[in-house]
N, C-alpha and C positions, 0 to 999 in steps of 0.2 A: 305867737300865731299857731305854730305847729302843735304846741301843747294844748291849745284850745280845741283844735281839730281832733287830736287824739282823745281828749276827755269826752268830746261830743260823740265820737264813734264808740267809745267804751260804754257810755250811757245808753246809746242806741242798742248795742249788743246785749246789755243786761236787760233792757226793756223787752227785746224780742224773746230772750230766755224766759222772762216772767210771763209773757203772754202765752208761750207754749205751756208753761206749768199750769196756768189758770184757764187754759183753753179759751183764750181771748183772741183778739185780732188787733193788728196795728195798721192804721191807714195814714199814709203820708200824702199831703195835698199841697200844691203850690198856692201861694197867695199873691194876688195882684196888688201890690202895695207893701207897706212896711207895718208890721204889727208885733207887739210884745204882750204876752199875757197867758193866762191859764183859765181852765173851766173844769168844774166837776159837776156831774149830773147823776141823779139816781132816780130811776123809775121803777115802780112796782106793778107787776101784772100777775095777780094771784099769788102763787107760791114762788114765782121767779122775780128776782130783782136784777135790773139791768144797770150797770155802772158805765160811765163814760168819763174819761179824763182827756182833756185836750190841752196841749202846750203849743203855743205859737211863738216862733223865733224868727223874726225879720220876714223872710219870704216863704217859710215852710211851716205847715201845721201838722203836728203829730197827734193822732187821735187813737187812744187806747180804749177798747170796749171789752167787757166781759160780763158774765151773768153768774149769780149765786142763787141758791135755793134756801128758803126758810125752813 
């Protein structure tokens, strides 16, 4: 149990570092219910490409967003 929490916090820490490196943002949202899953979305708006990665673990959703340029 403690190992799982430690690994989760370590992954969250590296995720925050990656979002700082790529000038992205991390959104943490509570879920009313229980969910497991992931989502990747890519939208293009001219020269900018918006990326979204969402990971849902039980009661919490982590959404990572960043943009790149062509």
